[in-house]
A tleap script that builds the chain and sets N, CA, C and O, in Angstrom:
source leaprc.protein.ff14SB
mol = sequence {
  NMET ARG ILE LYS TYR GLY GLU ILE ALA PHE
  TYR SER LYS TRP LEU MET ASN HIE LEU SER
  LEU ALA GLY LYS GLN SER ARG MET ARG MET
  LYS PHE ILE GLU LEU LEU VAL VAL LYS SER
  GLU GLU LEU GLY LYS TYR HIE VAL GLN LEU
  LEU LYS GLU HIE CYS HIE LEU ASP GLU GLU
  GLY ASN PRO ARG ILE VAL GLU VAL GLU GLY
  GLU GLN ALA ARG TYR ASP VAL VAL ASP SER
  VAL VAL PHE GLU ARG ASP PHE LYS GLU LEU
  LEU GLU GLU GLU PHE HIE ILE GLU GLU ASN
  GLU GLU ASN LEU GLU MET LEU LEU SER VAL
  ARG GLN SER ILE GLU ASN CYS PRO THR ALA
  TRP SER GLY ASP GLN ALA LEU GLU TYR GLU
  MET VAL ALA LYS LEU PHE ASP GLN ILE ARG
  CASN
}
set mol.1.N position { 33.238 127.235 114.559 }
set mol.1.CA position { 32.481 127.178 113.244 }
set mol.1.C position { 32.282 125.527 113.467 }
set mol.1.O position { 33.159 124.885 114.045 }
set mol.2.N position { 31.213 124.968 113.025 }
set mol.2.CA position { 30.554 123.906 112.931 }
set mol.2.C position { 30.252 123.534 111.487 }
set mol.2.O position { 29.351 124.180 110.952 }
set mol.3.N position { 30.889 122.555 110.742 }
set mol.3.CA position { 30.446 122.215 109.489 }
set mol.3.C position { 29.781 120.559 109.425 }
set mol.3.O position { 30.288 119.576 109.964 }
set mol.4.N position { 29.009 120.578 108.927 }
set mol.4.CA position { 28.791 118.796 108.450 }
set mol.4.C position { 29.982 118.357 107.584 }
set mol.4.O position { 30.629 119.111 106.858 }
set mol.5.N position { 30.161 117.214 107.732 }
set mol.5.CA position { 30.978 116.684 106.517 }
set mol.5.C position { 30.586 116.559 105.026 }
set mol.5.O position { 31.373 116.710 104.091 }
set mol.6.N position { 29.270 116.263 104.920 }
set mol.6.CA position { 28.512 116.241 103.835 }
set mol.6.C position { 28.452 117.724 102.918 }
set mol.6.O position { 27.997 117.844 101.780 }
set mol.7.N position { 29.041 118.772 103.759 }
set mol.7.CA position { 29.045 120.299 103.234 }
set mol.7.C position { 30.241 120.707 102.531 }
set mol.7.O position { 30.368 121.620 101.715 }
set mol.8.N position { 31.290 119.707 103.073 }
set mol.8.CA position { 32.704 120.049 102.625 }
set mol.8.C position { 32.697 120.824 101.280 }
set mol.8.O position { 32.936 122.000 101.005 }
set mol.9.N position { 32.361 119.813 100.585 }
set mol.9.CA position { 32.523 120.145 98.522 }
set mol.9.C position { 31.812 121.354 98.340 }
set mol.9.O position { 32.247 122.174 97.530 }
set mol.10.N position { 30.776 121.579 98.982 }
set mol.10.CA position { 29.787 122.637 98.528 }
set mol.10.C position { 30.605 124.029 99.035 }
set mol.10.O position { 30.789 124.926 98.213 }
set mol.11.N position { 30.981 124.138 100.118 }
set mol.11.CA position { 31.758 125.296 100.733 }
set mol.11.C position { 33.117 125.409 100.009 }
set mol.11.O position { 33.677 126.504 99.963 }
set mol.12.N position { 33.546 124.552 99.564 }
set mol.12.CA position { 35.245 124.645 98.996 }
set mol.12.C position { 34.542 125.307 97.634 }
set mol.12.O position { 34.526 126.526 97.465 }
set mol.13.N position { 34.092 124.573 96.894 }
set mol.13.CA position { 33.543 124.755 95.619 }
set mol.13.C position { 32.698 126.422 95.629 }
set mol.13.O position { 32.861 127.102 94.615 }
set mol.14.N position { 32.109 126.821 96.408 }
set mol.14.CA position { 31.578 127.996 96.197 }
set mol.14.C position { 32.589 128.793 96.705 }
set mol.14.O position { 32.544 129.796 95.992 }
set mol.15.N position { 33.420 128.932 97.465 }
set mol.15.CA position { 34.303 130.095 98.006 }
set mol.15.C position { 35.375 130.129 96.818 }
set mol.15.O position { 36.008 131.169 96.640 }
set mol.16.N position { 35.589 129.024 96.008 }
set mol.16.CA position { 36.462 129.058 95.080 }
set mol.16.C position { 35.869 129.933 93.702 }
set mol.16.O position { 36.484 130.799 93.080 }
set mol.17.N position { 34.500 129.429 93.438 }
set mol.17.CA position { 34.062 129.810 91.999 }
set mol.17.C position { 33.393 131.160 92.508 }
set mol.17.O position { 33.550 131.934 91.564 }
set mol.18.N position { 32.870 131.685 93.303 }
set mol.18.CA position { 32.072 132.814 93.598 }
set mol.18.C position { 32.871 133.999 94.084 }
set mol.18.O position { 32.295 135.080 93.965 }
set mol.19.N position { 34.338 134.017 94.719 }
set mol.19.CA position { 34.641 135.269 95.154 }
set mol.19.C position { 35.792 135.465 94.354 }
set mol.19.O position { 36.514 134.483 94.178 }
set mol.20.N position { 36.134 136.654 93.785 }
set mol.20.CA position { 37.312 137.111 93.074 }
set mol.20.C position { 38.176 138.002 94.078 }
set mol.20.O position { 38.037 139.193 94.355 }
set mol.21.N position { 39.102 137.080 94.540 }
set mol.21.CA position { 40.026 137.533 95.825 }
set mol.21.C position { 41.592 137.838 95.217 }
set mol.21.O position { 42.067 137.306 94.214 }
set mol.22.N position { 42.042 138.509 95.805 }
set mol.22.CA position { 43.695 138.682 95.414 }
set mol.22.C position { 44.634 139.289 97.082 }
set mol.22.O position { 44.227 139.856 98.096 }
set mol.23.N position { 45.778 138.878 96.706 }
set mol.23.CA position { 46.273 139.032 97.877 }
set mol.23.C position { 45.957 138.262 99.295 }
set mol.23.O position { 45.599 137.085 99.290 }
set mol.24.N position { 46.088 138.886 100.304 }
set mol.24.CA position { 45.816 138.205 101.554 }
set mol.24.C position { 44.466 137.618 101.753 }
set mol.24.O position { 44.320 136.551 102.350 }
set mol.25.N position { 43.325 138.406 101.184 }
set mol.25.CA position { 42.326 137.782 101.151 }
set mol.25.C position { 41.978 136.441 100.276 }
set mol.25.O position { 41.158 135.552 100.508 }
set mol.26.N position { 42.900 136.614 99.180 }
set mol.26.CA position { 42.753 135.133 98.687 }
set mol.26.C position { 44.038 134.084 99.382 }
set mol.26.O position { 44.165 132.920 99.004 }
set mol.27.N position { 44.620 134.490 100.070 }
set mol.27.CA position { 45.513 133.595 101.053 }
set mol.27.C position { 44.707 133.036 102.195 }
set mol.27.O position { 44.811 131.841 102.471 }
set mol.28.N position { 43.896 133.845 102.887 }
set mol.28.CA position { 43.150 133.445 103.880 }
set mol.28.C position { 42.220 132.506 103.246 }
set mol.28.O position { 42.254 131.441 103.863 }
set mol.29.N position { 41.455 132.476 102.320 }
set mol.29.CA position { 40.606 131.684 101.695 }
set mol.29.C position { 41.076 130.295 101.333 }
set mol.29.O position { 40.574 129.212 101.633 }
set mol.30.N position { 42.181 130.576 100.603 }
set mol.30.CA position { 43.219 129.349 100.704 }
set mol.30.C position { 43.220 128.427 101.973 }
set mol.30.O position { 42.762 127.285 102.015 }
set mol.31.N position { 43.694 128.979 102.799 }
set mol.31.CA position { 43.820 128.574 104.273 }
set mol.31.C position { 42.826 127.868 104.640 }
set mol.31.O position { 42.988 126.743 105.112 }
set mol.32.N position { 41.591 128.443 104.473 }
set mol.32.CA position { 40.369 127.882 104.990 }
set mol.32.C position { 40.053 126.392 104.199 }
set mol.32.O position { 39.728 125.321 104.713 }
set mol.33.N position { 40.269 126.723 102.774 }
set mol.33.CA position { 39.923 125.462 102.085 }
set mol.33.C position { 40.837 124.266 102.254 }
set mol.33.O position { 40.476 123.091 102.317 }
set mol.34.N position { 42.097 124.743 102.321 }
set mol.34.CA position { 42.995 123.758 103.208 }
set mol.34.C position { 42.681 123.361 104.100 }
set mol.34.O position { 42.989 122.170 104.139 }
set mol.35.N position { 42.006 123.794 105.276 }
set mol.35.CA position { 41.467 122.983 106.268 }
set mol.35.C position { 40.415 121.952 106.084 }
set mol.35.O position { 40.242 120.853 106.611 }
set mol.36.N position { 39.634 122.755 105.004 }
set mol.36.CA position { 38.226 121.571 104.373 }
set mol.36.C position { 38.719 120.453 103.646 }
set mol.36.O position { 38.046 119.437 103.471 }
set mol.37.N position { 40.196 120.655 103.098 }
set mol.37.CA position { 40.612 119.410 102.358 }
set mol.37.C position { 41.015 118.547 103.205 }
set mol.37.O position { 40.948 117.355 102.904 }
set mol.38.N position { 41.594 119.005 104.623 }
set mol.38.CA position { 41.940 117.786 105.359 }
set mol.38.C position { 40.719 117.053 105.696 }
set mol.38.O position { 40.596 115.852 105.456 }
set mol.39.N position { 39.708 117.854 106.318 }
set mol.39.CA position { 38.981 117.329 106.643 }
set mol.39.C position { 37.900 116.358 105.961 }
set mol.39.O position { 37.054 115.634 106.484 }
set mol.40.N position { 38.235 116.604 104.534 }
set mol.40.CA position { 37.422 115.852 103.120 }
set mol.40.C position { 37.943 114.644 103.479 }
set mol.40.O position { 37.232 113.694 103.807 }
set mol.41.N position { 39.492 114.605 103.429 }
set mol.41.CA position { 40.699 113.150 103.539 }
set mol.41.C position { 39.725 112.360 104.737 }
set mol.41.O position { 39.160 111.280 104.564 }
set mol.42.N position { 39.692 113.071 105.808 }
set mol.42.CA position { 39.019 112.526 107.051 }
set mol.42.C position { 37.907 111.546 106.771 }
set mol.42.O position { 37.815 110.373 107.135 }
set mol.43.N position { 36.916 112.425 105.898 }
set mol.43.CA position { 35.602 111.751 105.341 }
set mol.43.C position { 36.247 110.556 104.791 }
set mol.43.O position { 36.111 109.471 105.357 }
set mol.44.N position { 37.067 110.710 103.526 }
set mol.44.CA position { 37.132 109.436 102.943 }
set mol.44.C position { 37.644 108.455 103.902 }
set mol.44.O position { 37.547 107.302 103.482 }
set mol.45.N position { 37.966 108.529 104.629 }
set mol.45.CA position { 38.708 107.430 105.602 }
set mol.45.C position { 37.636 107.025 106.272 }
set mol.45.O position { 37.512 105.800 106.260 }
set mol.46.N position { 36.623 107.745 106.989 }
set mol.46.CA position { 35.552 107.167 107.378 }
set mol.46.C position { 34.562 106.408 106.646 }
set mol.46.O position { 33.724 105.626 107.095 }
set mol.47.N position { 34.808 106.795 105.317 }
set mol.47.CA position { 33.757 106.270 104.103 }
set mol.47.C position { 34.317 104.977 103.954 }
set mol.47.O position { 33.487 104.087 103.768 }
set mol.48.N position { 35.858 104.541 103.997 }
set mol.48.CA position { 36.407 103.149 103.735 }
set mol.48.C position { 35.956 102.682 104.978 }
set mol.48.O position { 34.900 102.049 104.955 }
set mol.49.N position { 36.530 102.853 106.092 }
set mol.49.CA position { 35.998 102.330 107.064 }
set mol.49.C position { 34.607 101.535 107.321 }
set mol.49.O position { 34.434 100.384 107.722 }
set mol.50.N position { 33.543 102.678 106.905 }
set mol.50.CA position { 31.937 102.135 106.676 }
set mol.50.C position { 32.188 100.959 105.751 }
set mol.50.O position { 31.821 99.840 106.111 }
set mol.51.N position { 32.851 101.155 104.460 }
set mol.51.CA position { 32.358 100.043 103.531 }
set mol.51.C position { 33.421 99.057 103.977 }
set mol.51.O position { 33.223 98.057 103.288 }
set mol.52.N position { 34.342 98.859 104.702 }
set mol.52.CA position { 34.604 97.550 105.428 }
set mol.52.C position { 33.763 97.108 106.212 }
set mol.52.O position { 33.597 95.888 106.243 }
set mol.53.N position { 33.010 97.944 107.046 }
set mol.53.CA position { 32.083 97.421 107.919 }
set mol.53.C position { 30.770 96.538 107.169 }
set mol.53.O position { 30.151 95.610 107.690 }
set mol.54.N position { 30.591 97.015 106.049 }
set mol.54.CA position { 29.450 96.726 105.209 }
set mol.54.C position { 29.271 95.803 104.279 }
set mol.54.O position { 28.285 95.133 103.973 }
set mol.55.N position { 30.850 95.876 103.678 }
set mol.55.CA position { 30.935 94.893 102.503 }
set mol.55.C position { 31.452 93.481 102.616 }
set mol.55.O position { 32.110 93.111 103.589 }
set mol.56.N position { 31.158 92.746 101.660 }
set mol.56.CA position { 32.089 91.775 101.546 }
set mol.56.C position { 33.323 91.924 101.345 }
set mol.56.O position { 33.610 92.854 100.591 }
set mol.57.N position { 34.187 91.305 101.776 }
set mol.57.CA position { 35.868 91.979 101.715 }
set mol.57.C position { 36.658 90.825 100.855 }
set mol.57.O position { 36.278 89.665 101.017 }
set mol.58.N position { 37.500 91.028 100.149 }
set mol.58.CA position { 38.205 90.460 99.218 }
set mol.58.C position { 39.404 89.795 100.151 }
set mol.58.O position { 39.292 89.820 101.377 }
set mol.59.N position { 40.458 89.249 99.561 }
set mol.59.CA position { 41.410 88.481 100.156 }
set mol.59.C position { 42.030 89.284 100.658 }
set mol.59.O position { 42.696 88.626 101.458 }
set mol.60.N position { 42.351 90.450 100.790 }
set mol.60.CA position { 43.401 91.603 101.477 }
set mol.60.C position { 42.654 92.311 102.060 }
set mol.60.O position { 43.100 93.434 102.292 }
set mol.61.N position { 41.095 91.977 102.597 }
set mol.61.CA position { 40.334 92.744 103.650 }
set mol.61.C position { 40.264 93.943 103.139 }
set mol.61.O position { 40.505 94.778 104.011 }
set mol.62.N position { 39.973 94.553 101.796 }
set mol.62.CA position { 39.275 95.486 101.059 }
set mol.62.C position { 37.953 95.307 100.809 }
set mol.62.O position { 37.469 94.186 100.652 }
set mol.63.N position { 37.304 96.349 100.758 }
set mol.63.CA position { 35.774 95.911 100.283 }
set mol.63.C position { 35.663 95.554 98.938 }
set mol.63.O position { 36.138 96.330 98.110 }
set mol.64.N position { 35.005 94.299 98.485 }
set mol.64.CA position { 35.103 93.562 97.371 }
set mol.64.C position { 34.235 94.694 96.363 }
set mol.64.O position { 33.278 95.394 96.696 }
set mol.65.N position { 34.757 94.632 95.338 }
set mol.65.CA position { 33.752 95.544 94.064 }
set mol.65.C position { 33.349 94.182 92.897 }
set mol.65.O position { 33.972 93.231 92.424 }
set mol.66.N position { 31.872 94.768 92.774 }
set mol.66.CA position { 31.587 93.822 91.591 }
set mol.66.C position { 31.026 94.184 90.313 }
set mol.66.O position { 30.237 95.115 90.478 }
set mol.67.N position { 31.091 93.906 89.366 }
set mol.67.CA position { 30.885 94.159 88.135 }
set mol.67.C position { 29.627 93.395 87.680 }
set mol.67.O position { 29.632 92.165 87.615 }
set mol.68.N position { 28.371 94.263 87.314 }
set mol.68.CA position { 27.264 93.645 86.992 }
set mol.68.C position { 26.985 94.341 85.568 }
set mol.68.O position { 27.027 95.562 85.421 }
set mol.69.N position { 26.661 93.321 84.412 }
set mol.69.CA position { 26.975 93.268 83.253 }
set mol.69.C position { 25.648 94.583 82.637 }
set mol.69.O position { 24.423 94.472 82.590 }
set mol.70.N position { 26.350 95.491 82.330 }
set mol.70.CA position { 25.591 96.587 81.648 }
set mol.70.C position { 25.418 97.606 83.031 }
set mol.70.O position { 24.468 98.389 82.985 }
set mol.71.N position { 26.139 97.626 84.039 }
set mol.71.CA position { 26.172 98.707 84.892 }
set mol.71.C position { 27.448 98.806 85.394 }
set mol.71.O position { 28.298 97.937 85.198 }
set mol.72.N position { 27.685 100.067 86.192 }
set mol.72.CA position { 28.884 100.503 86.537 }
set mol.72.C position { 29.263 99.393 87.880 }
set mol.72.O position { 28.446 98.831 88.610 }
set mol.73.N position { 30.716 99.301 87.921 }
set mol.73.CA position { 31.261 98.649 88.901 }
set mol.73.C position { 30.875 99.157 90.227 }
set mol.73.O position { 30.894 100.385 90.311 }
set mol.74.N position { 30.462 98.387 91.487 }
set mol.74.CA position { 30.115 98.863 92.840 }
set mol.74.C position { 30.486 98.053 93.505 }
set mol.74.O position { 30.669 96.888 93.153 }
set mol.75.N position { 30.707 98.592 94.802 }
set mol.75.CA position { 30.717 97.998 96.006 }
set mol.75.C position { 29.953 96.485 96.249 }
set mol.75.O position { 28.911 96.331 95.612 }
set mol.76.N position { 30.267 95.690 96.867 }
set mol.76.CA position { 29.234 94.515 97.140 }
set mol.76.C position { 29.005 94.593 98.582 }
set mol.76.O position { 29.321 93.762 99.434 }
set mol.77.N position { 28.511 95.520 98.704 }
set mol.77.CA position { 27.485 95.472 100.036 }
set mol.77.C position { 26.609 94.712 100.543 }
set mol.77.O position { 25.692 94.346 99.809 }
set mol.78.N position { 26.640 94.345 101.681 }
set mol.78.CA position { 25.613 93.195 102.333 }
set mol.78.C position { 24.216 93.853 102.341 }
set mol.78.O position { 23.300 93.374 101.673 }
set mol.79.N position { 24.081 94.832 103.020 }
set mol.79.CA position { 22.662 95.400 103.323 }
set mol.79.C position { 22.962 96.672 102.934 }
set mol.79.O position { 23.679 97.409 103.611 }
set mol.80.N position { 22.265 97.119 101.464 }
set mol.80.CA position { 22.890 98.828 101.285 }
set mol.80.C position { 21.745 99.760 101.726 }
set mol.80.O position { 21.766 100.978 101.545 }
set mol.81.N position { 20.514 98.927 102.460 }
set mol.81.CA position { 19.443 99.950 103.227 }
set mol.81.C position { 20.408 100.444 104.478 }
set mol.81.O position { 20.539 101.608 104.858 }
set mol.82.N position { 20.994 99.371 104.975 }
set mol.82.CA position { 21.777 99.622 106.504 }
set mol.82.C position { 23.185 100.762 106.141 }
set mol.82.O position { 23.539 101.721 106.827 }
set mol.83.N position { 23.649 100.381 105.146 }
set mol.83.CA position { 24.966 101.154 104.801 }
set mol.83.C position { 24.727 102.609 104.437 }
set mol.83.O position { 25.423 103.501 104.922 }
set mol.84.N position { 23.646 102.867 103.500 }
set mol.84.CA position { 23.138 104.276 102.968 }
set mol.84.C position { 22.651 104.946 104.316 }
set mol.84.O position { 22.669 106.176 104.364 }
set mol.85.N position { 22.224 104.240 105.395 }
set mol.85.CA position { 21.698 104.945 106.640 }
set mol.85.C position { 22.989 105.452 107.408 }
set mol.85.O position { 23.217 106.586 107.830 }
set mol.86.N position { 23.705 104.411 107.470 }
set mol.86.CA position { 25.151 104.776 108.130 }
set mol.86.C position { 26.061 105.818 107.242 }
set mol.86.O position { 26.881 106.554 107.789 }
set mol.87.N position { 25.925 105.814 106.364 }
set mol.87.CA position { 26.635 106.815 105.282 }
set mol.87.C position { 26.013 107.990 105.372 }
set mol.87.O position { 26.801 108.930 105.481 }
set mol.88.N position { 24.472 108.383 105.362 }
set mol.88.CA position { 23.862 109.525 105.577 }
set mol.88.C position { 24.329 110.083 107.082 }
set mol.88.O position { 24.513 111.272 107.346 }
set mol.89.N position { 24.433 109.308 107.726 }
set mol.89.CA position { 24.572 109.630 109.240 }
set mol.89.C position { 25.920 110.498 109.217 }
set mol.89.O position { 25.983 111.706 109.444 }
set mol.90.N position { 26.931 109.690 108.916 }
set mol.90.CA position { 28.291 110.141 108.663 }
set mol.90.C position { 28.170 111.652 108.132 }
set mol.90.O position { 28.463 112.614 108.842 }
set mol.91.N position { 27.732 111.755 106.880 }
set mol.91.CA position { 27.339 113.020 106.278 }
set mol.91.C position { 26.968 114.188 106.989 }
set mol.91.O position { 27.487 115.300 106.887 }
set mol.92.N position { 25.847 113.777 107.858 }
set mol.92.CA position { 25.308 114.667 108.752 }
set mol.92.C position { 26.293 115.105 110.164 }
set mol.92.O position { 26.028 116.041 110.918 }
set mol.93.N position { 27.275 114.333 110.272 }
set mol.93.CA position { 28.252 114.647 111.436 }
set mol.93.C position { 28.940 115.953 111.183 }
set mol.93.O position { 29.363 116.430 110.130 }
set mol.94.N position { 28.947 116.439 112.476 }
set mol.94.CA position { 29.432 118.034 112.233 }
set mol.94.C position { 31.048 117.838 112.705 }
set mol.94.O position { 31.222 116.866 113.440 }
set mol.95.N position { 32.176 118.585 112.399 }
set mol.95.CA position { 33.235 119.028 112.760 }
set mol.95.C position { 33.319 120.310 113.121 }
set mol.95.O position { 32.395 121.088 112.879 }
set mol.96.N position { 34.522 120.716 113.790 }
set mol.96.CA position { 34.742 121.897 114.506 }
set mol.96.C position { 35.734 122.591 114.196 }
set mol.96.O position { 36.814 122.039 114.406 }
set mol.97.N position { 35.780 123.984 113.610 }
set mol.97.CA position { 36.833 124.586 113.375 }
set mol.97.C position { 37.266 125.625 114.102 }
set mol.97.O position { 36.691 126.660 113.764 }
set mol.98.N position { 38.227 125.805 115.162 }
set mol.98.CA position { 38.123 126.576 116.302 }
set mol.98.C position { 38.332 127.813 115.952 }
set mol.98.O position { 38.921 128.014 114.889 }
set mol.99.N position { 37.915 128.883 116.733 }
set mol.99.CA position { 38.134 130.160 116.646 }
set mol.99.C position { 39.197 130.769 117.551 }
set mol.99.O position { 39.068 131.720 118.322 }
set mol.100.N position { 40.666 129.760 117.209 }
set mol.100.CA position { 41.776 130.431 118.302 }
set mol.100.C position { 42.670 131.101 117.495 }
set mol.100.O position { 42.563 131.122 116.269 }
set mol.101.N position { 43.556 131.656 118.122 }
set mol.101.CA position { 44.582 132.663 117.614 }
set mol.101.C position { 45.085 132.306 116.327 }
set mol.101.O position { 45.414 133.234 115.587 }
set mol.102.N position { 45.211 131.053 115.898 }
set mol.102.CA position { 45.978 130.332 114.895 }
set mol.102.C position { 44.884 130.712 113.682 }
set mol.102.O position { 45.366 131.155 112.639 }
set mol.103.N position { 43.331 130.544 113.784 }
set mol.103.CA position { 42.494 130.771 112.844 }
set mol.103.C position { 41.600 131.823 112.598 }
set mol.103.O position { 40.850 131.982 111.634 }
set mol.104.N position { 41.797 132.618 113.729 }
set mol.104.CA position { 40.636 133.895 113.629 }
set mol.104.C position { 40.995 134.688 112.579 }
set mol.104.O position { 40.132 134.963 111.746 }
set mol.105.N position { 42.103 135.106 112.460 }
set mol.105.CA position { 42.420 136.074 111.116 }
set mol.105.C position { 41.877 135.493 109.942 }
set mol.105.O position { 41.136 136.119 109.185 }
set mol.106.N position { 42.213 134.353 109.773 }
set mol.106.CA position { 41.643 133.753 108.568 }
set mol.106.C position { 40.086 133.597 108.674 }
set mol.106.O position { 39.604 133.919 107.588 }
set mol.107.N position { 39.407 133.337 109.299 }
set mol.107.CA position { 37.902 133.126 109.473 }
set mol.107.C position { 37.347 134.457 109.449 }
set mol.107.O position { 36.435 134.535 108.627 }
set mol.108.N position { 37.634 135.770 110.202 }
set mol.108.CA position { 37.476 136.797 110.143 }
set mol.108.C position { 37.623 137.410 108.567 }
set mol.108.O position { 36.714 138.096 108.100 }
set mol.109.N position { 38.659 137.149 107.910 }
set mol.109.CA position { 39.013 137.470 106.395 }
set mol.109.C position { 38.332 136.938 105.770 }
set mol.109.O position { 37.828 137.706 104.951 }
set mol.110.N position { 37.886 135.640 105.651 }
set mol.110.CA position { 36.735 134.999 104.799 }
set mol.110.C position { 35.397 135.617 104.989 }
set mol.110.O position { 34.596 136.013 104.142 }
set mol.111.N position { 35.318 135.611 106.465 }
set mol.111.CA position { 33.753 136.455 106.464 }
set mol.111.C position { 33.763 137.904 105.756 }
set mol.111.O position { 32.822 138.167 105.008 }
set mol.112.N position { 34.605 138.691 105.922 }
set mol.112.CA position { 34.803 139.924 105.338 }
set mol.112.C position { 34.694 139.851 103.802 }
set mol.112.O position { 34.070 140.719 103.191 }
set mol.113.N position { 35.157 139.060 103.319 }
set mol.113.CA position { 35.224 138.885 101.782 }
set mol.113.C position { 33.938 138.535 101.390 }
set mol.113.O position { 33.414 139.148 100.460 }
set mol.114.N position { 33.236 137.461 102.077 }
set mol.114.CA position { 31.761 137.322 101.955 }
set mol.114.C position { 30.831 138.373 102.004 }
set mol.114.O position { 30.186 138.705 101.009 }
set mol.115.N position { 30.711 138.957 103.180 }
set mol.115.CA position { 29.939 140.310 103.385 }
set mol.115.C position { 30.058 141.374 102.468 }
set mol.115.O position { 29.068 142.092 102.324 }
set mol.116.N position { 31.319 141.672 101.665 }
set mol.116.CA position { 31.484 142.703 100.976 }
set mol.116.C position { 31.857 142.537 99.758 }
set mol.116.O position { 32.575 143.294 99.105 }
set mol.117.N position { 31.165 141.102 99.278 }
set mol.117.CA position { 31.005 140.242 97.838 }
set mol.117.C position { 30.143 141.433 97.195 }
set mol.117.O position { 29.117 141.760 97.792 }
set mol.118.N position { 30.522 142.145 95.937 }
set mol.118.CA position { 29.584 142.981 95.389 }
set mol.118.C position { 28.689 142.439 94.419 }
set mol.118.O position { 28.142 143.180 93.602 }
set mol.119.N position { 28.499 141.226 94.440 }
set mol.119.CA position { 27.499 140.583 93.487 }
set mol.119.C position { 26.117 140.591 93.915 }
set mol.119.O position { 25.933 140.306 95.099 }
set mol.120.N position { 25.232 140.825 93.291 }
set mol.120.CA position { 23.696 140.781 93.524 }
set mol.120.C position { 23.344 139.347 93.066 }
set mol.120.O position { 23.370 138.967 91.895 }
set mol.121.N position { 23.036 138.656 94.063 }
set mol.121.CA position { 22.616 137.175 93.968 }
set mol.121.C position { 21.001 137.206 93.713 }
set mol.121.O position { 20.306 138.139 94.116 }
set mol.122.N position { 20.487 136.096 93.009 }
set mol.122.CA position { 19.336 135.480 92.889 }
set mol.122.C position { 18.913 134.282 92.733 }
set mol.122.O position { 19.854 133.494 92.632 }
set mol.123.N position { 17.801 133.757 92.665 }
set mol.123.CA position { 17.536 132.396 92.677 }
set mol.123.C position { 18.302 131.395 93.593 }
set mol.123.O position { 18.417 131.625 94.797 }
set mol.124.N position { 18.785 130.365 93.052 }
set mol.124.CA position { 19.506 129.277 93.512 }
set mol.124.C position { 20.893 130.016 94.264 }
set mol.124.O position { 21.299 129.762 95.398 }
set mol.125.N position { 21.324 130.731 93.556 }
set mol.125.CA position { 22.650 131.492 93.903 }
set mol.125.C position { 22.424 132.379 95.176 }
set mol.125.O position { 23.200 132.312 96.129 }
set mol.126.N position { 21.294 133.244 95.159 }
set mol.126.CA position { 20.989 133.606 96.363 }
set mol.126.C position { 20.876 132.876 97.744 }
set mol.126.O position { 21.218 133.189 98.885 }
set mol.127.N position { 20.253 131.760 97.189 }
set mol.127.CA position { 20.160 130.428 98.752 }
set mol.127.C position { 21.588 130.117 98.981 }
set mol.127.O position { 22.095 130.368 100.074 }
set mol.128.N position { 22.245 129.603 98.046 }
set mol.128.CA position { 23.627 129.383 98.173 }
set mol.128.C position { 24.300 130.666 98.962 }
set mol.128.O position { 24.449 130.506 100.174 }
set mol.129.N position { 24.631 131.649 98.520 }
set mol.129.CA position { 25.066 132.648 99.177 }
set mol.129.C position { 24.391 132.946 100.695 }
set mol.129.O position { 25.147 133.488 101.501 }
set mol.130.N position { 23.283 132.690 101.054 }
set mol.130.CA position { 22.918 132.762 102.558 }
set mol.130.C position { 23.450 131.649 103.136 }
set mol.130.O position { 24.032 131.870 104.198 }
set mol.131.N position { 23.424 130.389 102.716 }
set mol.131.CA position { 24.342 129.540 103.280 }
set mol.131.C position { 25.446 129.725 103.747 }
set mol.131.O position { 25.661 129.656 104.957 }
set mol.132.N position { 26.347 129.994 102.866 }
set mol.132.CA position { 27.944 130.515 103.340 }
set mol.132.C position { 27.869 131.463 104.275 }
set mol.132.O position { 28.643 131.362 105.227 }
set mol.133.N position { 26.900 132.633 104.224 }
set mol.133.CA position { 26.951 133.792 104.858 }
set mol.133.C position { 26.709 133.127 106.420 }
set mol.133.O position { 27.471 133.412 107.344 }
set mol.134.N position { 25.576 132.229 106.580 }
set mol.134.CA position { 25.447 131.698 107.812 }
set mol.134.C position { 26.640 130.844 108.695 }
set mol.134.O position { 26.919 130.817 109.893 }
set mol.135.N position { 27.085 130.301 107.735 }
set mol.135.CA position { 28.148 129.366 107.937 }
set mol.135.C position { 29.213 130.454 108.726 }
set mol.135.O position { 29.718 130.126 109.799 }
set mol.136.N position { 29.457 131.559 108.198 }
set mol.136.CA position { 30.493 132.644 108.701 }
set mol.136.C position { 29.823 133.514 109.836 }
set mol.136.O position { 30.487 134.170 110.638 }
set mol.137.N position { 28.436 133.459 109.827 }
set mol.137.CA position { 27.812 134.444 110.921 }
set mol.137.C position { 28.338 133.644 112.224 }
set mol.137.O position { 28.629 134.367 113.177 }
set mol.138.N position { 28.497 132.271 112.396 }
set mol.138.CA position { 28.823 131.515 113.356 }
set mol.138.C position { 30.229 132.115 114.211 }
set mol.138.O position { 30.464 131.650 115.326 }
set mol.139.N position { 30.943 132.947 113.740 }
set mol.139.CA position { 32.109 133.363 114.041 }
set mol.139.C position { 31.467 134.463 115.316 }
set mol.139.O position { 30.596 135.325 115.193 }
set mol.140.N position { 32.237 134.074 116.516 }
set mol.140.CA position { 31.634 135.268 117.420 }
set mol.140.C position { 32.487 136.593 117.257 }
set mol.140.O position { 31.938 137.595 117.716 }
set mol.141.N position { 33.444 136.731 116.817 }
set mol.141.CA position { 34.196 138.029 116.826 }
set mol.141.C position { 33.921 139.233 115.766 }
set mol.141.O position { 34.575 140.273 115.830 }
savepdb mol mol.pdb
quit
């Protein structure tokens, strides 16, 4: 299964907010979300790395934060166009969740929970459901 870093929050939130599960199905969903949390933390590290590459740094080598009157504090980015391009590229990068012995039961359980969801979706929620269903359609078994 391939997922873009920029989609982690969407899938985590959707699975938590749109599926009422109990028992094993709930545990399998949480196991999947825990994998996404690890990847989200990885994304955070990559984001900090990008900031260090694109910002003026403070004395400790951390991205400097500037406060502009009337605005929210922000990072002191040297070239915001280049930074935004690189960050967008990072969000589009994909990671892989293996369909191995350790993960297969979890992936199949979550897919089954999605397929058997009794809710009739419409509008934006129908589009979101379709995105989640397509993600789990990647599973070969």
